[in-house]
C-alpha positions in Angstrom: 99.9 -5.2 -26.5 96.9 -7.4 -25.9 96.0 -8.2 -22.3 96.3 -11.9 -21.6 93.4 -13.8 -20.0 93.0 -17.4 -18.8 90.0 -19.1 -17.4 89.7 -22.2 -15.2 86.4 -23.9 -14.7 85.0 -26.2 -12.0 81.7 -28.1 -12.0 79.0 -28.8 -14.4 78.4 -28.4 -18.2 76.5 -25.2 -17.5 79.6 -23.7 -16.0 81.7 -25.0 -19.0 79.3 -23.4 -21.4 79.3 -20.1 -19.6 83.2 -20.1 -19.4 83.4 -20.6 -23.2 80.9 -17.8 -23.7 82.9 -15.4 -21.4 86.2 -16.2 -23.2 84.6 -15.6 -26.6 83.4 -12.2 -25.4 86.8 -11.3 -24.1 88.6 -12.4 -27.3 86.2 -10.4 -29.4 87.1 -7.4 -27.2 90.8 -7.9 -27.9 92.0 -10.1 -25.0 94.5 -12.9 -25.8 93.6 -16.2 -24.3 96.5 -18.2 -22.8 96.9 -21.3 -20.7 96.3 -21.0 -16.9 99.9 -22.0 -16.3 101.2 -19.2 -18.4 100.5 -16.6 -15.8 97.8 -14.4 -17.5 97.3 -10.8 -16.5 93.6 -11.5 -16.0 92.5 -14.9 -14.5 88.9 -15.9 -14.3 88.0 -18.7 -11.8 84.5 -20.1 -12.5 83.7 -21.9 -9.3 81.4 -24.7 -8.2 80.0 -25.0 -4.7 78.3 -28.4 -4.7 80.5 -29.5 -1.8 82.9 -28.1 0.7 85.6 -29.8 -1.3 84.8 -27.8 -4.5 84.9 -24.6 -2.4 88.4 -25.6 -1.3 89.5 -26.3 -4.9 88.3 -22.9 -5.9 90.3 -21.1 -3.2 93.4 -23.2 -4.1 93.1 -22.1 -7.7 92.9 -18.5 -6.7 96.0 -18.8 -4.6 97.8 -20.7 -7.4 97.0 -18.0 -10.0 98.7 -15.5 -7.7 101.7 -17.8 -7.2 102.1 -18.1 -11.0 101.7 -14.4 -11.5 101.7 -12.2 -8.4 100.5 -9.2 -10.5 97.5 -11.1 -11.9 94.0 -9.7 -11.4 91.7 -12.5 -10.4 88.0 -12.5 -11.2 85.9 -15.0 -9.3 82.5 -16.1 -10.5 80.2 -19.1 -10.5 78.2 -20.7 -7.8 80.6 -20.3 -4.9 80.9 -16.6 -5.8 77.1 -16.4 -5.8 76.7 -18.0 -2.3 79.7 -16.5 -0.4 81.1 -13.4 -2.3 82.4 -11.7 0.8 84.9 -14.4 1.9 86.2 -14.7 -1.7 86.6 -11.0 -2.0 88.9 -11.0 1.0 91.4 -13.5 -0.6 94.7 -11.8 -1.7 94.7 -11.0 -5.3 90.9 -11.1 -5.9 90.0 -8.0 -7.9 86.4 -8.8 -8.6 83.6 -11.2 -7.6 80.7 -11.5 -9.9 77.5 -13.6 -9.6 76.1 -16.1 -12.1 73.6 -13.5 -13.4 76.3 -11.0 -13.9 78.4 -13.2 -16.2 76.5 -11.9 -19.2 77.8 -8.4 -18.3 81.5 -9.4 -17.7 83.0 -6.9 -20.1 81.1 -4.0 -18.7 81.9 -5.0 -15.1 85.6 -5.4 -15.8 85.9 -1.6 -16.3 84.6 -0.9 -12.8 87.3 -2.8 -10.9 88.4 -0.9 -7.8 88.5 -1.6 -4.0 85.1 0.0 -3.3 83.1 -2.0 -5.9 84.8 -5.4 -5.7 81.5 -7.4 -5.3 79.0 -7.5 -8.1 76.5 -10.2 -7.0 72.8 -9.7 -7.2 70.0 -11.7 -5.6 69.5 -14.3 -8.2 66.3 -15.6 -6.7 64.7 -12.4 -7.9 65.4 -13.3 -11.5 62.4 -14.2 -13.5 64.0 -14.5 -16.9 67.3 -15.8 -18.2 70.0 -13.6 -19.8 71.3 -16.2 -22.3 75.0 -16.3 -23.3 75.6 -17.1 -27.0 78.5 -18.8 -28.6 79.8 -19.3 -32.2 82.2 -22.1 -31.3 84.1 -24.2 -28.7 87.8 -25.0 -28.6 87.1 -28.7 -28.9 85.7 -29.4 -32.3 83.7 -32.5 -31.5 80.9 -31.2 -29.4 79.3 -27.9 -28.4 77.0 -27.0 -25.5 73.8 -25.0 -25.8 72.3 -23.6 -22.6 68.5 -24.1 -22.7 67.7 -23.4 -19.1 69.1 -22.2 -15.8 68.1 -22.5 -12.1 66.2 -25.1 -10.1 63.0 -25.2 -8.0 63.4 -28.7 -6.6 65.2 -27.9 -3.3 66.6 -31.4 -2.6 67.7 -31.4 1.0 71.4 -31.9 0.1 71.7 -29.3 -2.6 72.7 -25.6 -2.6 72.1 -25.0 -6.3 68.7 -23.4 -6.1 70.3 -20.6 -4.0 73.3 -20.4 -6.3 71.4 -20.5 -9.6 68.0 -19.1 -8.7 64.6 -20.3 -9.9 64.1 -22.3 -13.0 64.2 -20.0 -16.1 64.2 -21.1 -19.7 65.9 -19.7 -22.8 63.3 -18.7 -25.4 62.6 -21.6 -27.9 63.6 -19.6 -31.0 66.9 -18.5 -29.4 67.8 -22.1 -28.6 67.0 -23.3 -32.1 69.0 -20.5 -33.7 72.0 -21.3 -31.5 71.8 -25.0 -32.3 71.6 -24.2 -36.1 74.5 -21.7 -35.8 76.8 -24.2 -34.1 75.8 -26.9 -36.6 76.6 -24.6 -39.5 80.0 -23.8 -37.9 81.0 -27.4 -38.1 79.9 -29.0 -34.8 78.4 -32.5 -35.5 77.0 -32.8 -31.9 75.2 -30.4 -29.7 74.6 -31.0 -26.0 71.5 -29.4 -24.6 72.5 -28.3 -21.1 71.1 -26.6 -18.0 70.6 -27.1 -14.3 67.1 -28.7 -14.6 66.4 -29.2 -18.3 63.4 -31.4 -17.7 61.7 -28.3 -16.4 62.3 -26.5 -19.7 59.4 -24.3 -20.7 57.4 -24.5 -17.5 58.0 -20.8 -16.9 56.5 -19.8 -20.2 52.9 -18.7 -20.9 51.6 -20.9 -22.4 53.8 -23.6 -21.0 55.9 -25.8 -23.4 58.2 -28.7 -22.6 61.5 -30.3 -23.6 59.8 -32.5 -26.2 58.4 -29.4 -27.9 61.9 -28.0 -28.1 63.3 -31.2 -29.7 60.5 -31.2 -32.3 61.3 -27.6 -33.2 65.0 -28.4 -33.6 64.1 -31.3 -35.9 61.9 -29.0 -38.0 64.6 -26.4 -38.3 66.8 -28.4 -40.7 69.6 -29.0 -38.2 71.5 -32.0 -39.6 73.7 -32.9 -36.7 73.0 -35.0 -33.6 71.7 -33.7 -30.2 72.5 -35.2 -26.8 70.4 -34.4 -23.7 71.8 -33.5 -20.4 70.5 -34.9 -17.1 66.7 -35.2 -16.9 64.8 -35.9 -13.6 62.9 -39.3 -13.6 59.6 -37.6 -12.9 60.1 -35.3 -16.0 61.1 -38.1 -18.4 57.6 -38.7 -19.8 56.8 -41.7 -21.9 56.3 -39.4 -24.9 59.7 -37.9 -24.4 61.7 -41.1 -24.0 59.8 -42.7 -26.9 60.7 -39.8 -29.1 64.3 -40.1 -28.2 64.3 -43.9 -28.7 62.6 -43.6 -32.1 64.9 -40.8 -33.3 68.0 -41.2 -35.5 69.3 -37.7 -34.5 68.8 -37.5 -30.8 71.4 -39.6 -29.1 70.0 -42.7 -27.3 71.7 -41.6 -24.1 69.7 -41.0 -21.0 71.2 -39.4 -17.9 68.8 -39.9 -15.0 69.6 -39.1 -11.3 68.5 -41.9 -8.9 70.3 -40.7 -5.7 69.0 -43.5 -3.6 67.3 -46.9 -4.0 65.6 -46.7 -0.6 62.3 -44.9 -0.2 63.0 -43.6 3.3 66.2 -42.0 2.2 64.6 -40.6 -0.9 62.0 -38.9 1.3 64.6 -37.3 3.5 66.4 -36.2 0.3 63.2 -34.5 -0.7 63.1 -36.6 -3.9 59.6 -37.0 -5.3 59.5 -40.6 -6.5 59.9 -44.1 -5.2 62.4 -46.7 -5.9 59.7 -48.8 -7.6 58.8 -45.9 -9.9 62.4 -45.4 -10.8 63.0 -49.1 -11.5 59.9 -49.3 -13.7 61.0 -46.3 -15.7 64.5 -47.7 -16.4 63.1 -51.1 -17.4 60.6 -49.5 -19.8 63.4 -47.5 -21.5 65.7 -50.5 -21.8 62.9 -52.7 -23.2 62.1 -50.0 -25.8 65.8 -49.4 -26.8 68.2 -52.0 -25.4 71.2 -50.3 -27.0 70.6 -47.0 -25.3 73.1 -45.8 -22.7 71.5 -45.1 -19.4 73.6 -43.2 -16.9 72.5 -43.0 -13.3 73.6 -40.7 -10.4 73.7 -42.0 -6.8 74.6 -40.5 -3.5 75.9 -42.8 -0.8 76.2 -42.1 2.9 73.4 -39.7 3.1 72.7 -38.8 6.8 70.8 -41.6 8.5 71.4 -44.1 5.8 71.7 -47.5 7.5 73.5 -50.5 6.2 70.1 -52.0 5.2 69.2 -48.9 3.3 72.5 -48.8 1.5 72.0 -52.4 0.6 68.6 -51.6 -0.8 70.3 -49.1 -3.1 72.9 -51.6 -4.1 70.4 -54.4 -4.9 68.2 -52.0 -6.9 71.1 -51.0 -9.0 72.3 -54.6 -9.4 69.0 -55.5 -10.9 68.7 -52.5 -13.3 69.9 -52.5 -16.9 72.1 -49.4 -17.0 75.5 -48.5 -18.6 77.1 -45.7 -16.5 77.0 -45.0 -12.8 78.2 -41.8 -11.2 78.8 -42.3 -7.5 78.8 -39.3 -5.2 79.9 -39.8 -1.6 77.8 -37.6 0.6 79.5 -34.4 1.6 78.0 -31.8 3.9 77.2 -28.5 2.3 76.6 -25.6 4.7 73.3 -24.0 4.1 71.4 -27.2 3.2 69.1 -29.1 5.5 71.1 -32.3 5.1 74.2 -30.6 6.6 72.6 -30.5 10.0 70.7 -33.8 10.0 71.3 -36.2 12.8 73.1 -39.6 12.3 75.8 -38.4 9.9 77.4 -41.5 8.4 81.1 -42.0 9.1 83.7 -41.3 6.4 84.9 -44.8 6.5 81.5 -46.2 5.9 80.9 -43.8 3.0 84.2 -44.7 1.4 83.4 -48.4 1.6 79.9 -48.0 0.2 81.1 -45.8 -2.6 83.9 -48.3 -3.6 81.4 -51.1 -3.8 79.0 -49.1 -5.9 81.8 -48.0 -8.3 82.8 -51.6 -8.7 79.2 -52.4 -9.6 79.2 -49.5 -12.1 82.3 -50.7 -13.8 80.8 -54.2 -14.2 77.6 -52.7 -15.7 79.6 -50.7 -18.2 81.7 -53.7 -19.2 78.5 -55.7 -19.7 76.8 -53.0 -21.7 79.9 -52.4 -23.9 80.4 -56.1 -24.7 77.2 -56.4 -26.7 78.7 -54.1 -29.4 81.8 -56.2 -30.2 81.6 -57.0 -33.9 78.9 -54.4 -34.5 79.1 -51.0 -36.3 78.7 -47.6 -34.6 79.0 -44.0 -35.6 81.5 -42.0 -33.6 82.6 -38.4 -33.4 86.4 -38.0 -32.9 87.3 -36.0 -29.9 90.5 -34.0 -29.1 93.3 -35.6 -27.2 94.8 -37.9 -29.9 98.2 -39.4 -29.0 100.5 -42.3 -29.6 98.8 -42.9 -33.0 95.3 -43.3 -31.6 92.2 -41.1 -31.1 89.1 -41.5 -29.1 85.6 -41.1 -30.3 82.2 -40.9 -28.7 79.3 -43.0 -30.0 75.7 -41.9 -29.9 75.1 -44.1 -26.9 77.9 -42.7 -24.9 80.7 -45.2 -25.4 84.3 -44.2 -25.7 86.0 -46.0 -28.7 89.7 -45.9 -29.6 90.6 -46.0 -33.3 93.9 -45.5 -35.2 94.6 -41.8 -35.7 95.9 -42.0 -39.3 92.4 -42.1 -40.9 90.4 -39.7 -38.8 90.3 -35.9 -37.9 89.2 -34.3 -34.7 85.5 -33.4 -35.0 85.0 -35.8 -37.8 82.2 -38.3 -37.8 83.1 -41.8 -38.9 81.6 -45.3 -38.9 83.6 -47.9 -37.0 83.4 -51.7 -36.4 84.0 -52.6 -32.8 86.9 -55.1 -32.6 87.6 -55.6 -28.9 86.9 -54.6 -25.4 89.7 -53.4 -23.1 89.9 -52.2 -19.6 89.6 -48.5 -20.6 86.9 -49.0 -23.3 86.3 -50.4 -26.7 88.6 -50.4 -29.7 87.5 -50.3 -33.3 88.5 -50.0 -36.9 87.3 -47.3 -39.2 85.1 -48.4 -42.0 
């Protein structure tokens, strides 16, 4: 009888990619994947540790796995496991704790489970190269992720990730291109290039290359799908790069650029290496070049010492910028980062109020951006989750569009005409 396995994933697209790769390895070895609620014999919890809240979510999932099946062996991995393996290993039911680097050796490590060797977490800061995980497919048929890079050298004052993921390391160019082509050949119409710090891609090679070089090699490879970029730092989004994306018909016109604050004093305390003016100029240039491009921004509100005036500077900057999506992160202290011990921590009530105001602004910007497409035609890829006679698809510029389900298939690419704008997105008719 096959051993059953389930995996639950918290956090970023890199974690999602790595979870899919681990499950594929286990299935190839004979494990039977089941839903988390089914009470698998082996449960993998792939953790995030960006905030104390995500640490708590990870612990709760471990306890829940044991409640569902008291005999389950729980394997904990991911960034929380990398940062604090000892405390996780002491939780009831945890059979094994493995670090991020050790994910590629999961099958081998599973055979060593015993009380004396429960923790398998190396010093990831010593890693100079990446051990890439490969995939032949994803459960969802619409998009597949390809990991091009791991780690980060930025050391923003609020972030623990450089300690959890190690220094920036790039997947060899040929390996990335082969992976993209393989997934395209397996029927995935969209590939998302993902990593922790993808704008730093190739900087660890000799000679150095960059993200633009990678895109040009994918274009030359004959891949006939579309590619979407993950988050790129503003200082690494060169004019050559954003012009290439803007001029391309196969790279999605969708930029995800972290702002974090619109006040220069706060940016400096965050250890961000640009000014609000630099950021504003960049966004305006991209928008002028490609007005229909989606521009998603990240912002942290309530950073230690952020005054009402500084919060207002961020709000005003955002109000003046032409963007489509806003991801608002209320500041949360993360032990082990400089920001956690900074003076003048902002009250929870003030953070909540500022975050709500920013989210309302973000919703307004998305509505404004979406409205320009009513009556126009867009290509969308149908995503999973069809119900009640309707399916949702994602356009190249990051818009969610609802269409009747009777004329589309999950993973299919279709042209639609946008007919209306509703509270939860656009609706369209299939051409």
